[in-house]
C-alpha positions as CSV (number, residue, x, y, z in Angstrom):
1,X,205.5,116.5,194.8
2,X,204.9,114.2,197.5
3,X,207.8,113.7,200.0
4,X,208.5,110.0,201.2
5,X,209.4,109.0,205.0
6,X,211.6,106.6,205.9
7,X,212.8,104.9,208.8
8,X,216.0,103.7,209.3
9,X,219.0,102.9,211.1
10,X,221.7,105.7,210.3
11,X,224.6,102.8,211.5
12,X,223.5,100.3,208.9
13,X,224.8,100.7,205.5
14,X,222.0,99.0,203.4
15,X,219.4,101.5,205.2
16,X,221.2,104.6,204.0
17,X,222.2,103.5,201.0
18,X,218.4,102.6,200.7
19,X,217.4,106.0,201.9
20,X,220.0,107.8,199.4
21,X,218.8,106.2,196.5
22,X,214.8,106.9,197.5
23,X,215.6,110.2,197.7
24,X,217.3,110.5,194.4
25,X,214.6,108.9,192.7
26,X,212.4,111.1,193.5
27,X,214.1,114.7,193.9
28,X,217.0,113.9,191.3
29,X,220.2,114.1,192.0
30,X,221.7,114.7,195.8
31,X,223.3,117.6,196.5
32,X,222.9,117.8,200.1
33,X,222.6,116.1,203.5
34,X,222.2,116.8,207.1
35,X,222.7,114.3,210.0
36,X,220.5,115.0,212.7
37,X,220.2,111.4,214.5
38,X,221.0,111.0,218.0
39,X,220.7,110.1,221.6
40,X,221.7,111.0,224.9
41,X,222.2,108.4,227.4
42,X,223.8,111.0,230.6
43,X,225.5,108.6,233.1
44,X,228.1,109.3,235.6
45,X,231.8,107.4,235.4
46,X,231.3,105.9,238.6
47,X,227.8,106.4,240.1
48,X,226.0,105.0,243.0
49,X,225.5,101.4,241.0
50,X,229.1,101.5,240.4
51,X,231.1,102.4,237.0
52,X,229.3,103.8,233.7
53,X,227.6,100.7,231.7
54,X,229.8,100.4,228.7
55,X,227.4,99.1,226.6
56,X,225.4,102.5,227.1
57,X,228.5,104.2,226.2
58,X,228.9,101.9,223.2
59,X,225.4,103.1,222.0
60,X,225.7,106.6,222.3
61,X,229.2,106.4,220.4
62,X,227.5,104.2,217.5
63,X,224.4,106.2,216.9
64,X,225.8,109.8,217.1
65,X,229.5,109.6,215.9
66,X,229.3,106.2,213.8
67,X,226.0,106.6,212.5
68,X,226.7,110.4,211.5
69,X,230.0,108.8,209.7
70,X,228.0,106.4,208.0
71,X,225.6,109.1,206.7
72,X,228.4,111.0,205.4
73,X,230.8,108.6,203.8
74,X,227.5,107.3,202.0
75,X,226.2,110.5,200.9
76,X,229.7,111.8,199.9
77,X,230.0,108.8,197.1
78,X,226.5,109.4,196.0
79,X,227.2,113.4,195.3
80,X,230.3,113.0,194.0
81,X,229.7,111.2,190.9
82,X,227.1,113.7,189.9
83,X,228.4,117.2,187.7
84,X,229.6,119.8,189.5
85,X,227.8,123.0,189.5
86,X,228.9,126.7,190.3
87,X,232.3,126.8,191.7
88,X,232.8,123.2,191.1
89,X,230.4,122.2,194.0
90,X,228.8,118.8,193.8
91,X,227.6,118.7,197.5
92,X,227.5,119.8,201.0
93,X,227.5,118.1,204.0
94,X,225.9,119.3,207.4
95,X,226.4,117.7,210.6
96,X,225.1,118.0,213.9
97,X,227.4,118.2,216.6
98,X,226.3,120.4,220.2
99,X,227.8,122.5,222.6
100,X,228.4,119.3,224.7
101,X,231.5,118.9,222.3
102,X,233.1,122.1,224.1
103,X,231.2,122.3,227.1
104,X,230.4,118.9,228.5
105,X,228.6,118.7,231.7
106,X,228.7,115.9,234.7
107,X,226.9,112.7,233.3
108,X,227.8,113.4,229.8
109,X,231.1,111.7,229.1
110,X,229.2,109.6,226.3
111,X,227.6,112.6,224.7
112,X,230.0,114.9,224.6
113,X,232.6,112.1,223.3
114,X,230.3,111.3,220.4
115,X,229.7,115.1,220.0
116,X,233.1,115.9,220.1
117,X,233.9,113.4,217.7
118,X,231.7,115.2,215.1
119,X,233.3,118.5,215.5
120,X,236.4,116.8,215.3
121,X,235.8,115.2,212.2
122,X,234.5,118.0,210.3
123,X,237.9,119.5,208.9
124,X,239.3,116.6,207.9
125,X,236.3,115.7,206.1
126,X,236.2,119.2,204.7
127,X,239.7,118.9,203.7
128,X,239.4,115.7,201.8
129,X,236.3,116.2,199.7
130,X,237.8,119.3,198.8
131,X,238.8,118.0,195.6
132,X,235.6,116.3,195.0
133,X,234.0,119.9,194.9
134,X,232.3,119.4,198.5
135,X,231.8,121.1,201.6
136,X,231.5,120.0,205.1
137,X,230.0,121.8,208.2
138,X,228.8,121.2,211.7
139,X,226.2,122.9,213.6
140,X,226.7,122.7,217.8
141,X,223.0,124.0,218.7
142,X,222.6,125.1,222.3
143,X,219.1,123.7,224.1
144,X,216.8,123.5,221.2
145,X,213.0,123.1,221.6
146,X,212.5,119.7,220.9
147,X,209.8,117.0,221.9
148,X,212.2,115.8,224.5
149,X,213.2,118.9,225.9
150,X,209.5,120.4,225.9
151,X,208.0,117.4,227.8
152,X,210.1,118.3,231.0
153,X,208.8,119.8,233.9
154,X,208.3,123.9,233.6
155,X,210.9,124.4,236.5
156,X,213.3,121.8,234.5
157,X,212.9,123.9,231.7
158,X,213.5,127.2,233.4
159,X,216.4,125.5,235.0
160,X,217.8,124.6,231.1
161,X,217.4,128.5,229.8
162,X,218.4,130.5,233.0
163,X,222.0,130.2,231.8
164,X,221.7,131.9,228.4
165,X,222.7,135.1,227.9
166,X,220.5,136.3,225.2
167,X,217.6,135.3,224.3
168,X,216.9,133.7,227.2
169,X,214.7,130.7,225.9
170,X,215.0,127.8,223.8
171,X,216.3,127.4,220.4
172,X,213.5,127.2,217.8
173,X,213.9,124.4,215.1
174,X,213.7,127.3,212.3
175,X,216.5,128.7,213.4
176,X,218.2,125.5,213.3
177,X,217.2,125.2,209.9
178,X,217.8,129.0,208.6
179,X,221.4,127.9,209.8
180,X,221.3,125.2,207.5
181,X,219.8,127.2,204.5
182,X,222.8,129.5,205.0
183,X,225.7,126.7,205.1
184,X,224.0,125.2,202.0
185,X,224.1,128.7,200.0
186,X,227.2,130.0,201.7
187,X,230.0,128.6,199.4
188,X,232.8,130.4,201.8
189,X,231.1,128.4,205.0
190,X,233.6,124.9,205.1
191,X,235.2,123.0,207.5
192,X,234.3,124.4,210.7
193,X,231.7,124.4,213.4
194,X,229.1,127.1,214.1
195,X,227.9,127.3,217.5
196,X,223.8,128.1,217.5
197,X,223.6,128.6,221.4
198,X,222.6,132.2,222.2
199,X,225.8,132.6,223.9
200,X,225.0,129.6,226.7
201,X,228.4,128.1,228.3
202,X,226.9,125.2,229.9
203,X,228.1,125.0,233.6
204,X,229.9,122.0,235.1
205,X,226.4,120.4,236.0
């Protein structure tokens, strides 16, 4: 079976709605959604060039938090009309927060705020959607082997992995996917944010 790859802006209602419609045409009723779109945008509140650029802060919040909520609300609306499965479940929402939501470093005010928002809205979303037979869980990854991270010089990669208790390496995409699969299949996982970080607690900087 073919799999369509769509390019879209998670902040645009029409883009996300079109993606959901395409997914349901190809795969059938929507039963789960995983939100992963995000941007960084590190800057100090007061830097060498003056105060934090407000437009940069707004962009990080818009993509990471508003974009996540836009996908969630439209996916939940699509799932709400489908016939329930076992335990009355209609669908599962998995959002991507970050350990920066809890251990934000210097220069991460915007990013930590955006990911903290994702973590904070997980429980109220789960509580509200429960009556519709849906669950909501967030994952808070540590440092993972993404193309952006792997493009850094070796010394910077080593500095990122050094504080990780065990295993002292970047997380693999497969490990993130494994947790997503567990969330989708284990109906007792609901309304919480799960850290996936090898025990890492980020230092101030």
